[in-house]
C-alpha positions in Angstrom: 6.1 -10.4 -41.6 9.3 -11.7 -40.1 11.4 -14.0 -42.2 14.3 -16.1 -40.9 16.4 -18.8 -42.3 19.3 -21.0 -40.8 22.5 -20.6 -42.6 24.3 -23.6 -44.0 27.7 -22.5 -43.0 27.3 -20.7 -39.6 24.2 -22.5 -38.4 23.0 -19.1 -37.3 19.4 -17.9 -37.9 19.4 -14.8 -39.9 17.0 -12.4 -41.5 16.0 -12.8 -45.0 14.9 -9.3 -45.7 15.5 -5.7 -44.6 12.5 -5.4 -42.4 13.3 -8.4 -40.3 16.9 -7.2 -40.0 15.7 -3.8 -38.8 13.6 -5.5 -36.0 16.4 -7.9 -35.1 18.5 -4.7 -34.3 21.9 -4.5 -32.7 21.6 -7.8 -30.8 21.4 -9.9 -34.0 24.3 -7.9 -35.6 26.3 -8.6 -32.5 25.7 -12.3 -32.6 26.3 -12.5 -36.4 29.7 -10.7 -36.3 30.9 -12.8 -33.2 29.7 -16.0 -35.1 31.6 -14.9 -38.1 34.7 -14.2 -36.0 35.2 -10.6 -36.6 33.9 -9.1 -33.4 35.5 -10.1 -30.0 33.2 -11.6 -27.3 34.0 -8.6 -25.1 32.6 -6.1 -27.7 29.3 -5.5 -29.1 27.2 -3.3 -31.4 25.2 -1.0 -29.2 23.2 0.9 -31.8 22.1 1.1 -35.4 22.2 4.9 -36.2 21.2 4.7 -39.9 19.2 2.1 -41.6 18.1 3.1 -45.2 17.0 0.8 -48.0 18.7 1.4 -51.4 18.1 0.4 -54.9 20.4 -0.7 -57.5 21.4 -3.9 -59.0 19.3 -6.6 -60.6 18.6 -8.9 -57.7 17.6 -8.9 -54.1 17.0 -6.0 -51.6 19.7 -3.9 -50.1 20.3 -1.4 -47.3 22.8 1.0 -45.8 23.5 0.7 -42.0 25.5 2.8 -39.7 26.4 1.2 -36.4 28.1 2.1 -33.0 30.4 -0.3 -31.2 30.8 -0.6 -27.3 34.5 -0.3 -28.0 35.3 1.4 -31.4 38.2 -0.2 -33.2 39.6 1.0 -36.5 39.4 -2.5 -37.8 35.6 -2.7 -37.4 33.8 -0.8 -40.0 31.0 1.5 -38.9 29.5 2.1 -42.2 28.0 -1.1 -43.6 26.1 -2.5 -46.6 23.7 -5.5 -46.4 22.6 -7.4 -49.4 19.9 -10.0 -49.4 19.6 -12.6 -52.2 15.7 -12.4 -52.1 13.2 -9.7 -53.1 9.9 -11.3 -52.0 7.8 -8.5 -53.4 9.5 -8.5 -56.9 9.5 -11.8 -58.8 11.8 -10.4 -61.6 14.5 -9.4 -59.0 13.9 -12.5 -56.9 14.6 -14.8 -59.9 18.4 -14.2 -59.5 18.4 -15.4 -55.9 20.8 -18.3 -56.6 23.6 -15.8 -57.6 24.4 -15.0 -54.1 25.5 -18.6 -53.1 28.9 -18.0 -54.7 29.1 -14.5 -53.6 28.6 -15.5 -49.9 31.3 -18.2 -50.3 33.7 -15.5 -51.8 32.8 -13.2 -48.8 33.8 -15.9 -46.4 37.0 -16.6 -48.4 37.9 -13.0 -48.3 37.5 -12.9 -44.5 40.4 -15.5 -44.0 42.5 -15.1 -47.2 44.6 -12.3 -48.4 43.5 -11.5 -52.0 45.4 -9.8 -54.6 42.6 -7.5 -55.3 40.8 -5.0 -53.0 37.4 -6.2 -51.8 35.0 -4.8 -49.3 35.7 -6.1 -45.7 33.1 -8.9 -45.1 31.8 -9.0 -41.5 28.9 -11.7 -42.1 27.9 -14.0 -44.8 25.7 -17.0 -45.0 23.3 -18.8 -47.4 20.5 -21.3 -47.2 20.8 -23.4 -50.2 17.4 -25.1 -50.2 15.6 -21.7 -50.4 18.3 -19.7 -52.1 18.2 -17.2 -49.3 21.3 -15.4 -48.4 22.6 -12.3 -46.4 25.9 -10.6 -47.0 27.1 -7.9 -44.7 30.2 -5.8 -45.7 31.8 -2.5 -45.2 30.5 0.3 -47.4 32.7 1.7 -50.0 32.9 5.5 -49.4 32.4 6.6 -53.0 33.5 10.3 -53.5 35.6 10.3 -50.4 37.8 13.3 -50.2 40.8 11.4 -49.1 42.9 11.1 -45.9 45.2 8.9 -44.0 44.8 5.3 -43.4 43.9 2.5 -46.0 44.6 3.8 -49.4 41.7 2.0 -50.9 39.5 4.1 -48.7 41.1 7.5 -49.5 40.4 9.6 -52.5 37.8 7.2 -53.9 36.2 8.4 -57.1 32.5 8.7 -57.3 30.4 5.6 -58.2 30.0 5.0 -61.9 26.5 3.6 -63.2 26.6 0.8 -65.7 26.3 1.8 -69.4 26.9 5.5 -68.8 30.7 5.4 -69.5 30.5 8.5 -71.7 30.4 10.3 -68.3 33.6 8.7 -66.9 36.9 10.6 -67.5 39.7 8.5 -69.1 37.4 5.6 -69.9 40.4 3.5 -71.3 42.5 4.1 -68.1 39.6 2.9 -66.1 39.2 -0.4 -68.0 42.8 -1.0 -67.9 42.7 -0.6 -64.1 39.5 -2.8 -63.8 40.8 -5.6 -66.1 44.2 -5.6 -64.1 42.2 -6.5 -61.0 40.4 -9.2 -62.7 43.5 -10.6 -64.1 45.5 -10.5 -60.8 42.9 -12.6 -59.0 42.7 -15.1 -61.9 46.5 -15.2 -62.1 46.9 -15.7 -58.4 44.4 -18.6 -58.5 46.5 -20.4 -61.4 49.6 -19.7 -59.4 48.4 -21.7 -56.4 48.3 -18.6 -54.2 44.7 -19.3 -53.1 43.4 -22.1 -51.0 43.3 -25.5 -52.5 39.5 -25.7 -52.0 38.9 -22.8 -54.3 38.8 -24.8 -57.5 36.1 -27.2 -56.3 34.1 -24.7 -54.2 33.8 -22.2 -57.2 33.5 -24.7 -59.9 31.5 -23.3 -62.8 28.0 -24.3 -63.0 25.9 -22.9 -66.0 22.7 -23.4 -63.9 24.0 -21.2 -61.2 25.9 -18.5 -63.2 22.8 -17.0 -64.9 19.7 -14.8 -64.3 16.4 -16.6 -65.2 15.9 -19.6 -67.6 17.2 -20.1 -71.0 14.8 -20.5 -73.9 16.0 -22.6 -76.8 14.7 -21.6 -80.2 14.4 -23.2 -83.6 16.2 -22.1 -86.7 12.9 -20.5 -87.9 12.5 -18.7 -84.6 16.0 -17.3 -84.7 15.5 -16.1 -88.3 12.3 -14.4 -87.2 14.1 -12.7 -84.4 16.6 -11.3 -86.8 13.9 -10.0 -89.0 12.2 -8.3 -86.1 15.4 -6.8 -85.1 15.9 -5.2 -88.5 12.4 -3.8 -88.5 13.1 -2.4 -85.0 16.2 -0.7 -86.2 14.2 0.8 -89.1 11.6 2.2 -86.7 14.2 3.5 -84.1 17.1 4.6 -86.4 19.0 6.4 -83.5 19.1 3.4 -81.3 21.2 0.8 -83.3 24.2 0.9 -85.7 23.1 2.1 -89.2 24.6 -1.2 -90.5 21.7 -3.2 -89.2 19.4 -2.4 -92.0 22.0 -3.0 -94.7 21.3 -6.0 -97.1 24.7 -7.4 -96.7 24.8 -7.4 -93.0 21.3 -8.8 -92.9 22.5 -11.7 -95.0 25.4 -12.2 -92.7 23.2 -12.2 -89.6 20.7 -14.7 -91.2 23.5 -16.9 -92.2 25.2 -16.9 -88.9 22.4 -17.0 -86.3 21.5 -20.6 -86.6 25.1 -21.8 -86.8 26.0 -19.9 -83.6 23.1 -21.5 -81.7 24.0 -25.0 -83.0 27.6 -24.5 -82.1 26.7 -23.1 -78.4 27.5 -26.4 -76.5 30.7 -27.0 -78.6 31.9 -23.4 -78.0 31.2 -23.6 -74.1 32.9 -27.0 -74.0 36.0 -25.5 -75.7 36.1 -22.6 -73.2 35.9 -24.9 -70.3 38.7 -27.3 -71.4 41.3 -24.6 -72.4 43.1 -25.1 -69.1 45.5 -22.3 -69.4 42.5 -19.8 -69.8 40.5 -21.2 -66.9 40.7 -19.5 -63.4 38.7 -17.9 -60.6 37.1 -14.7 -62.1 34.6 -12.0 -61.2 31.6 -12.8 -63.5 30.3 -9.3 -63.9 33.1 -6.8 -63.3 31.3 -3.8 -64.9 32.4 -0.4 -63.7 29.3 -0.1 -61.4 30.7 -3.2 -59.5 34.1 -1.5 -59.0 35.7 1.5 -57.3 38.6 3.4 -58.3 41.3 5.5 -56.6 44.8 6.9 -57.6 47.9 6.3 -55.6 50.5 8.9 -54.8 52.5 7.9 -57.8 49.6 8.7 -60.2 48.5 5.0 -60.8 44.8 4.3 -61.1 43.7 1.2 -59.1 40.5 -0.7 -58.8 38.7 -2.7 -56.2 35.9 -5.1 -57.0 32.5 -5.7 -55.2 29.2 -7.4 -56.1 30.8 -11.0 -56.5 27.6 -12.7 -57.4 28.4 -16.0 -59.5 32.1 -15.6 -59.0 33.4 -18.9 -60.6 36.4 -20.8 -62.0 35.6 -20.0 -65.6 37.4 -19.2 -68.8 38.9 -15.7 -68.7 37.1 -14.9 -71.9 33.9 -15.1 -70.1 35.1 -12.6 -67.5 36.4 -10.3 -70.1 32.9 -10.2 -71.7 31.4 -9.5 -68.2 33.8 -6.6 -67.9 33.5 -5.2 -71.3 30.0 -5.9 -72.4 28.7 -2.6 -71.0 31.6 -0.4 -72.2 31.2 2.2 -74.9 31.3 0.6 -78.3 34.4 2.7 -79.0 36.3 0.7 -76.5 35.6 -2.4 -78.5 36.4 -0.7 -81.7 39.5 1.2 -80.9 41.2 -0.6 -77.9 40.1 -4.2 -77.8 43.5 -5.7 -78.8 45.4 -3.5 -76.5 43.1 -4.5 -73.4 43.5 -8.1 -74.2 47.3 -7.7 -74.2 47.2 -5.9 -71.1 45.0 -8.4 -69.4 47.4 -11.2 -70.4 50.4 -9.4 -69.1 48.7 -8.7 -65.7 47.6 -12.4 -65.6 51.1 -13.8 -66.1 52.6 -11.3 -63.8 50.2 -12.6 -61.1 51.5 -16.1 -61.7 49.2 -17.3 -64.5 50.6 -19.0 -67.7 51.3 -17.1 -70.8 48.1 -16.7 -72.6 47.7 -17.1 -76.5 46.3 -13.7 -77.4 44.9 -14.8 -80.7 43.0 -17.7 -79.0 41.8 -15.4 -76.2 40.3 -13.0 -78.6 38.7 -15.7 -80.6 37.2 -17.2 -77.6 36.0 -13.8 -76.4 34.3 -13.1 -79.7 32.7 -16.5 -80.0 31.4 -16.2 -76.3 30.0 -12.8 -77.2 28.3 -14.5 -80.2 26.7 -17.1 -78.0 25.4 -14.3 -75.5 24.1 -12.4 -78.7 22.1 -15.2 -79.9 20.9 -16.7 -76.5 20.1 -13.6 -74.7 20.5 -10.2 -76.5 18.3 -10.9 -79.4 15.5 -11.0 -76.9 16.3 -7.4 -75.8 14.5 -6.1 -78.8 11.0 -7.1 -77.6 11.6 -5.4 -74.2 13.1 -2.2 -75.7 10.1 -1.9 -78.2 7.5 -2.2 -75.4 9.1 0.5 -73.4 10.3 2.9 -76.0 7.3 4.1 -78.2 9.1 7.2 -79.3 10.7 6.4 -82.6 13.0 9.4 -82.6 14.5 8.7 -79.3 18.3 8.1 -78.8 20.1 6.5 -76.0 21.1 9.8 -74.4 17.5 10.7 -73.8 16.7 10.6 -70.1 14.1 8.0 -70.7 16.9 5.7 -71.6 19.9 7.3 -69.8 18.1 7.3 -66.5 16.8 3.7 -66.5 19.4 1.0 -66.1 16.9 -1.8 -67.2 16.6 0.0 -70.6 20.1 1.4 -71.2 21.9 -1.6 -70.3 20.5 -4.1 -72.8 20.4 -1.4 -75.5 24.1 -0.8 -75.3 25.0 -4.4 -74.8 23.0 -5.0 -77.9 24.8 -2.4 -79.7 28.2 -3.7 -78.8 27.3 -7.3 -80.0 25.9 -5.9 -83.3 29.1 -3.9 -83.8 31.0 -7.1 -83.4 28.8 -9.0 -85.7 29.3 -6.4 -88.4 33.1 -6.0 -88.0 34.1 -9.6 -87.3 33.7 -12.4 -89.7 31.9 -14.9 -87.4 31.3 -17.4 -90.2 35.1 -17.6 -90.8 35.6 -17.9 -86.9 33.0 -20.7 -86.8 34.6 -22.6 -89.7 38.0 -22.3 -88.1 36.6 -23.4 -84.8 34.8 -26.4 -86.3 37.8 -27.4 -88.3 39.9 -27.5 -85.1 
């Protein structure tokens, strides 16, 4: 079945899935790259020498392409990555189709704007808003490349790191410092006015777009029941969650906090969006799996960012959560304050205002609390359904080899760690007084 849509920006009819693109072949790719302004009229794509679908990510379908040009040019990538917003055969993956609208807009921005962060070269991007159907075609990041001359961001690139497997990454702290520096530089450049004037409006935060799936609002009784079910789950799976979860003192705090956090969600989000010095263009989901790393000749570790779905003008605390939510809990426990200070310094160096570190920390924690109550408490039911072995830990291949399992589990561990070590009741009291 052939699926085509007409793009809102280019007016070009483009494929909506890999099978249609495969059939469309070099002729469509030539037209697309010419329409996007990256391929001269006297040149063309003559052949697709590789077309391989690949998995990964939580939305849409993806494929790897290798192409030949009639007139090869170092400025034209031959190894490409194509991403579609839709997965027509998988409703769970298709529900995040709206995320690509902003990613396509960012791809178009990157094609005409010098950015302070390395991003994959975009050669075509368009989106059909009415059907949430998009296609993004970029260069393919050569993970694990041995190095060589040319663009330093393509030489000596480290292997790709999967989400929530940071215990396999050498120098985790160094990688998070590099990652947060890239997030901060883009945000700081936006606040400095170094990006086009249209960015603020085009990427204005919209909660209905920057999400996956629909939100379920629960009553106080339902939230209390969720906490009790989480405690029972922890008792049945003692190796999966922090031992503090079953402690009576912690149980009492969770029960006291959960309803208050839910009730304060709108006020917390309003505070985040109106703290002007903390609001800037940010990558929404800068986990390590959406990044690539390389080391310059001076020994400095650098980071490029990809997968810009839901990129928005938002409070930087939200971007910090998106970057750190899948880090090992030890990063939160031992290095949070240092990473916040590092982020603020890079943000200011890039042209942003001086950030109030204490306020930044509070906003990050309260946003994490909102995420905990509105989304991550639901993870318990899913984990219970897929993990019948009560002795399993998160390093078992049944967890470690499955991102849909290991990711919510680690994120849940992180928010439970914060809930246990931070006084959210006091944070809420101070927030409500202010």
